[in-house]
N, C-alpha and C positions, 0 to 999 in steps of 0.2 A: 785590586790595587795596581797591578801592572797596567791594566787598561787605562786607568786614570792618569798614571804617569805619562803613558804614551800620548794620550790626548793633549795633555798640557804641553809636552815637548813639541808636538806637531803645531799647536797653536802659536807657541813662541817662535818656531821656525818661520811660519808664514807671516807672522807679524813683522819679523826682522827683515824678511825678503821683500815686503811690499814696497813698491817705489812711490806710490802716491797715497801716503797717509793723509788723514784729514788736515788740510793746511790751516784750518781755523782753530785747531787745538793749540793750547799753549805749549811752549817748547822750553826745555831746560837742557843745558849742556854742562858748562863748568860753573855757572853762576848760582849763588844761593837764591837769587831772586828769579821769578818767572818772567819769561819773554812772551810778548803778545804780538800776534801777526798784525802788521800795519800795511803791507804791500806785498803783492805776489803776482807771478805769472805761471800758470800751470800748463800753458801751451796746449790748450784744449781745442782751439779752433784752427783748422787747416788753412794754409795760405801764408802770406807774409806776416812777419812779426807785428804785433799790435802797436799801431802808431800812437796810441795814447800812453803807451808805456816806454817805447823804444825809439831812439834816433839812430841814424846811420852816420858814423863819424868818418870823415874823409879829409880833414884839413891837413893832415901830414903826408898824404899820398905822394906828392911830388918830391919831397925831400927824404922819403924813407923813414919818417917818424923819429928821426934822430938816432935810429938804431941800424941804419943801412938795411932795412927790411926790403924784401923783394916783391911783395904783393901790392896790388892796387885794391883798396876796399871800395866796393860798389854800393849803390843806393837802390834799395827795393828791387833787387834782382833775385828771383826765387832760385836761381842756380847757385847762389852763394848764401842765402839765408831764407829758410822756409820752415813752416811748421807742418808736420804730418804725423798722424796717429799719436798725438800727445807729446811729440818730441820736437824741439827746435834743432834744426840741422844747420850748422855753420860750416860751409863747404869751401875748401880751397882747391882751385883748379889750375892746371898748367895751361895757360892760354894767353896770347898777347892781349894786354889790356892797358891802353893809354901809356904805352912805352915800357910797361913792366911785363915780366914773363908769367906772372901768376895773378889770379883774382881771388878775393876772399871777402869777408865781412867783419865789421867792427860795430857792435851795437852798444849804445849807452842809454842810461836813464836820465841824463842831465836835464834839469828843468821839469822832469816828469816823475822823478824819484830821487830825492836828495835828503840825506839824513845826517844828523849830528848825534852820534852814539847809537849803535844798533847792533843787531846780530844778522848776518847774511848767511843764508844756507842755500847751496846750489848742488843739485844732484846731476852728475855729468859723467860721460864716458869720453876718453881722450883719444886723439888719433895717434898712429904709430908710424915712425919712419924718419930718417934723417932730414932735418930741415924744418920740421914742424915746431911751432911755439904757441900753443894755446894758453889763454890766461883768463882768470876771473879776478878782477881787481877793482880798485877804487881810486878816484882822483878828486881833488877839491872842486866844488862847483864854481867858486870864485878864488882866484889866486891872491888871497888876502895878504900873504906874507911875501909875495913875489913869485916869479916863474919857477918852473921845476928846477931843483927839488925842494925849494924853500917852503912851498905850501903843502908838501907831503905827498906820499903815495902809499897805499896799502895793497899789497899783493896777497890776495886770499889764497890763490893757487896758481902756480906756474908749472909748466912741464915742457921738456924739450925732447924731441924724438930720438936723439942719440942716447938718451938715458931713460928708456921707456918705463923702468920699474921704480921711478922716483918722482915725487912731487915736492914742491917747496913753497914756503910762505916767507915774504920779505917786507920790510918797510924801508922807505927812503925819505930822508929829511935833509936839511942843509948840513947838519952835522954828521949824518949817517947816510951815505949813498955810494953807489959803485963807482962814480966818477973819481972819488978820492980814496976808494978802497976801504971804506968804513961801513958799508951797508950791513944791516943786521937782519938775519933770517936763519931759517933752519929747514933742512930737508927731512923727508921720511920715506922709507921704503914702501912701495905699493906695487907688488908684482902684477896685479890685475888692472892697473890703471887704464890700459888701452883695450881691455877685453870685457870689462864689467863696469857698471855704474857705481860711483861712490859719492858720498855726501861730503862736500867741502864747506867748512864753516869758519867764519871769523866773528868773534865777539869783541866789541869795541866800547869802552867807557872812558870816563875822564882819567882813569888811573893806568889802564893798560889795554893792549890789543892781544887777543889770544886766538890761535888757529888750531883747527881740528880736522881730522879725516875720519869719517864714520864714527864720530864721537870721541876719538882718541886725541887727546891734547898733546901737541908736540912743539908749539912755539909760543913764546910770550915776549912782548916788547913793552917795557914799563916807562911811564912818564917819570923822568928823573928830576923834574922841577927846574930844569935849566933853561926854560923859555922856548919860544917857537922854533929856534934853530934845531933843537932836539925833539920837540913835541909840538908840531903844528896842527895836531889832531883835535882842535877845539872849534872846528868850522864844519859846515855841512859838506859831505862828500856824495858822489854819485857812483853808480856801478857800471862796469865795462865788461863785455864778453867779446873776445876776439880770437881769431886764429891767424897768427902771423906766419910768414914763411921766410926762412933765413934770418938775417940780422946778426947783431953782435953776440947774442946768446944762442938763438935757435940755429944759426948757420955755422957754428963753430966747427962742425965736422961735415960741412957741405950739405947739399940738397939732393936727395935721391929722386930724380924725375920719373923713375919707373913706377913709383908707388901712387901717383896721383890718380884720382882726386883723394883728398884727405877730408875727413868729417869729424867735427867736434859736436857731440850730441849732448843736449841739455834737456833734462826731464822737467825740472822746475827751478824757479828762483823764488825764495821767500825771505822777506825782511821783517824782523821783529824789533820791538822796543820794549823796554821795561816800564 
């Protein structure tokens, strides 16, 4: 009997620790219905990110993306975005780049992965150090209701280096956004965010948006029925992975230049629909 219990416990342990479960298996988190895989990147091929899945977003470089960010996002530069041994490395470096002091990468699925209602699951390990601001998030593919924040933003996971043991999930809309101090979100303690991989998940349907870390539900934003000003989340959105440096949030306690380079590691990205 003791042997049987030990075998079962060991099997559960290795099952829970495995980073690359079968991506084609159905997935269930908080929903009563089953989610089915419709899009994924397991980052199994070394080199630059797959151009059939990812774009390099650079349009806000010159004006700091509206957040006074200090990095310049590059295009197809393996020093800033590369795949190696099954991991996507998004790397921020301290180096002069087109008038900025830092280089980094911002990858999007716009036009190559756009979804209305879905579950996004990303397994990642975050950088540590003052000034870093990695994010896993979503923006509308078309600004149907107008420019930001009118058409919405879904922040699946954000992290700032000056608070290394915490991650948070937030939404932004015309009625709820940080410009007017009404943003809606929640943080959760995660002491190993910068030393271990964790699975960051958001489920989105017509009624609500729910966020999880390693399957633990910690944030819900509900559709209050008050129109697109409060709920613009009835249009297709795309995914963004980026590592910003400084800015209105990431730079609140300065940038520690002694710690560069910084690396945001992503094991996989999986998108499901019901």
